[in-house]
N, C-alpha and C positions, 0 to 999 in steps of 0.2 A: 595851980591850974589856971589857965587863961579863962576869964568869964566868957569871952566870945565863943570859945570852943564848946562850952556846955549849951549855949543857945543854939548853935548851928546843929548840934546833935538832936536837941528837941525839934528844930525844925525839919530835919530829915525824917525823924520818926513820925512827925505829923504828916508830911507829904507821903510817906510810904503807907500810912493807914488810909489815906483818901481813896487811892484806887481799890483798896480791899472792901471799903464800905460802898463805893460806886458799884463794883462787881457784885457784892452781896445784894444790893438793891435791884440791880438789872436782872440778876438770876432769880431772885424772888418774884419779880413781875412776870418773867418768862414762864416760870413754873406755875404761878398762879393762874395766868391765862391758859396754859395748857390744861391745868386741872379743872378750870371753868368749862372748857370745850369737852374734855373727857367726861365730866359729870354730866353735862347736858346730853351727850350722846348715850351714855349709859341709861340715864333717867328716861330718855326717849325709848330705849329698848324695853324698859319696864312699863311704860305707858301704852304700849301697843298690845292690844288684846283682840283676837278674832271675834267678829260678830256672830259667827255660827259655824257649823262644820264645813261650810263651803268656802270660808275666808282663808284660803291657803296664802294669799298675798299678804295678810297681816302677820302670819307666822314667818314668812320669808323676810318681811321687813324687821320684825323683831330679831331675827337671826343676824341680818346684815348689821343692824345697829349694834348688836352685842359684839359682833366680830370687829367693827370699826372702833368700838370702845376699848376692846381688849388690845387692839393694834396701837391705839393712841396712849393707853396706859403703859405699853411697852416703850413707846418713844419717850414719854415723859419719865419713865424709870431710867432710861439710858441718859437723858439730860441731867436727871437728878444725880446719877452716879458720876457724871463728868463734873458737875458743879461742887459736889461733896469732895471728889478727889482733889480738885483745885483749892479745897478749903475755903470756898465762898460761902458755903451753906453748911448747916449742921445736918446730923444723920436723920434727925426726926422727919425730914422732908420725904424720906422713902415711904412714910406711912400713906401718903396721898396715892401715888401710883399703885401701890399694893392693895389699898382698899378698893380702888376703882377696878383693878384687875380681877379681884375676888368677886365683886358684884357682877362684873360682865360674865365671868366664867359660871356663876350661879344661874344667870339668866339663860345662858346658852345650854346648860345642863339640867339641874334640878328644878329650876323655876321656869323652864321653857313653856311657853303657851301651847296648849294642846288643842286639837280640833274635836 
């Protein structure tokens, strides 16, 4: 076997792995930023508490933040599905949007602020 052939095969393998690593890094950054924004919105939904029985605006703000957090977690879940399907990321990345969706749903239902 020609020694030059083996080295070109290694070069091709090395080149084919570089876009995969770059894609993995870009996807990880995109999902991390999405998780950061979603987490902030869901945390905001939990931080809003009414000052008294007259403070319906605080309840509305908490519901809006919970709804936006749920929508953002759905978008993040779709992006995660796309990136996992392309084999750029592992399946454990699904845990982030699921956790945020559960937290947002809890705030909208069982843990909703009352007047």
